N, C-alpha and C positions, 0 to 999 in steps of 0.2 A: 687222714685226709678225706670227707666223705662223699662219696662220689656222686656225681648230681645227677639222677635220672633226668632225661629227656624223655617227654611222651607226643610221640607224635600224631596228629589228628591227622586224617586223610577227609581232607573234604568228601561232603555228600557231594553224589552227583544225582542230580533231578532230569531222572529219563522223561519225565513226563512233559517237560517245556518245550525241548526238540518238536514231540509232537504238537503242542501247543500253537509255535511257531509257523508249523508248517501249515498247520488246522486254519490261520489267522491270514495266513497266505494265501493261503485255499478260496478262502471266503471274500478276502477282499479283492483277487482276482473277478471272480463271478461276480462280483458287484459294481465291476467297471463296465462304463457304458460301452453300448455296442457299435461296431463301426458303420460309419455311415452307408456302405453297399451293403451291411448284414440288413439293416432296417431298409431299405430298399426294395433289395428282397424281398422281405416279410409284407411289406407293401402291395406288392404288384401281387404275390400269393392271395391276399386276402382279395383284391382288386378284382383277381379273373376269379375266385370263386363265387362273390355275390356276383359278378356278371352270369355265372354258368347259372346259376340259381335262377334269376332273372329270365333269361331266355328260355329255360326250360318250361316256367310257369307260361309264358306266351305260346310256346310251341304248344303246350299242353291245354291250351284257351281255346287255342286255336281249333286243335283237335275236336276239343269237346262240340263244339260252333259248330263246325262241317257236319258231325253226327248228328245233333240236334237239326240242322236244315235240310238234311238229305232225309230225315224221317217225316219231314212235312212237306203237304202238298206246295206246290210252287203258285203262289196265288195268282201273283203277276200273270204269268205264263198262261194258265186256264183262265183269267179274264181277258187277255188278246185273242185266244184260240176264239172265246165266244165272240169276242165282237169282230173278228175276222168272218164269221160264219153267217155274224146280222148285217155285216156291209156285204159279202156274197149276195144275200137273199133280196137286199134291194139294189144293187149293179146290176141283177141278173136279166132284167128289163130292159137293160141299155143297150143302144147300140155296139158298143166295146164293152163287156163285164171284164176281161183281165187290166183292161186298163181304167176302168170306173176302181173297180178291187186298191192297186194299186196307188192311184191317185188320192184318193181318200185315206186310207190306210197312212201314207204320210202325213196326209195331213192332218188327224188327229184321230188315233184309235184305242183312246181310251176311256174306257167303258161304256162303248157307243154299244149299246142291245134297243136302242130305241130309233126306230124307223123312220119317227118327225126328223129327230136328231140328226138322221144320214143324209135325210132329205136336205136339210140345211146346208150338211157339207155339200152335198152335189149345186146347190146354187148359190154357195161361197166361192166355189172352186170356178161357175161360170161366171159371176161376177169378177174376180181375179182376174182373169185372161181379158173380160171385156174392157176393164178398165188397164189393163197393160198394152192394148193395143188401142187405145180411147187418142191419142197425142197421133198417129199414125196420118189421117187426112193433113193435119196442120204442116207434118214434117215433108208430105207430097209438095204441098201447094208451094213450102219454100223452095224445090225446087223447078216446081215447073215453069216451061215457057207457054206452054200451049193457053189461053186464054180459056176456050172453051171449057177442058177439060177442070181448069183451077174453077169454075161455076159450078162443076159438080162437086169437086173437093171439098169446096166450103158450103156445097149442102150436109156433103159425111159427117164434116165436123159438127153441126147440130144432130145430124139423127143420131152419130156416135155419144153426144152427151145424154140428147135422151134415152137410151140404148141403157146408159148407163144409170140414167136415173129410175128409169122403170124396176131394173131389175135390185138396185138398192132397197125402193116400197115393197118387194116383193122379202126382201133379208128384214126390212124391221116389221112388218106383220109376222114374221117367224119369232119374235120374241116378245108375244105374249098369246096366253090363249086360256081356255076357262077348264076348271074342274083337273088342273093338270094337262090337260090334253091341247096341242096346239093346236091343232089343225080340222076345221068342220067342215062341210059341206060348201059354205059360204065361203069360207078364206081359199079351199081349192078354188072354186071358180075364180076369185079374186086373182090369185097367183098363176094363173092359167092365161090370164088377159094379158096380166103384165109381163111375161115372160114370153108370151106370144108377139107383144110391144114389140120389144127388143130385138127379138128377129128379124122382125120385117122392118125395123130400123138399118137392120143393118144390109137385107136384098134391096130396099129403096135408095141404098148407098149405090152398092154394086150395079144397080138398074143405069139407075143415072151416068154413073161412070162407061156402061155399054152403050147407051143412049147415045154418046159424047164423042166416043170411039177413042178414050182416054187410052196409052199409054200404059198406065198405072193398075189398070183392070186387075191384068192376071196377080198382081203383088196383093193388090186388096183383099183377093175372093180368097189368095193361099193365106194371109194374115188373118181373115177372119173365120176361116174354116174352123181352126179348134173351135174357137168360142161358141159356135153357131150348131158344136157337135153338143157342147156342154149344157145348151139352153137345152135343146132335143132331147139329151136326157132326163134333163127336170122334168119336162113335158111326161115325158113315159114314167118319170115314178109315179106322176102325177095319175094318169091315164092308170094304172095301175095298181094304184094303191089301197085300195078295198083288197085287191090280191096279196100283197104285201101283208096289211094288216094281219088279215087272216091266216098267216106265216107264225106270227109275231103272238097270234089270240089274243089279237084286238080287233074293235071295230071301229068306223070311223063315225061321227054324231055331230 
């Protein structure tokens, strides 16, 4: 009996299959979606980075502007200094120069280099104060029981109204001029008349109260004192106008 020979074939093991499996597994793992926590962390990092870049740009721009501004003259400050010097030149002839300078600077110190405009401010200051106290006689009448004093106070009502009217005419006259200038000799004369009339109205009021022996006399005198001083300042400026204009290199025409 012929012996039957058996050939055993050993199955070939493909070693690369395991590597392929591992590589496939690794690739599939890397393609898996990131966890929510990781995505949030990434978003925060990106946001902070952008924010820092923006802040850095703003700070750099601010530093540049500061350097640019510091290298240029402060026009506003220089203008203010020039205006204050001009106001001082006009206020120098008033009864209280420091107070005059303070008051006018408070009212308006922008580009005030023209003595005519500065005088207009002194006039406005006087009218503002006069209007403020113009209702005083009416207030005192409502409280008074003295018939004689009441008669004098009623006179004061009309006198105060006239004083306001006189100064208002002066203010109106300062709104127009010729050849770029407001004041001339004729207008200066008119302004003096209007201002003096307003002052006389106040004096007539107090004289009448004194004549009637009014108990309100001292209060009225105290209240009109400031407006009288302001109007006196206006007259002082007009009286010395030619000298003031000369300081500015100008002449009265």
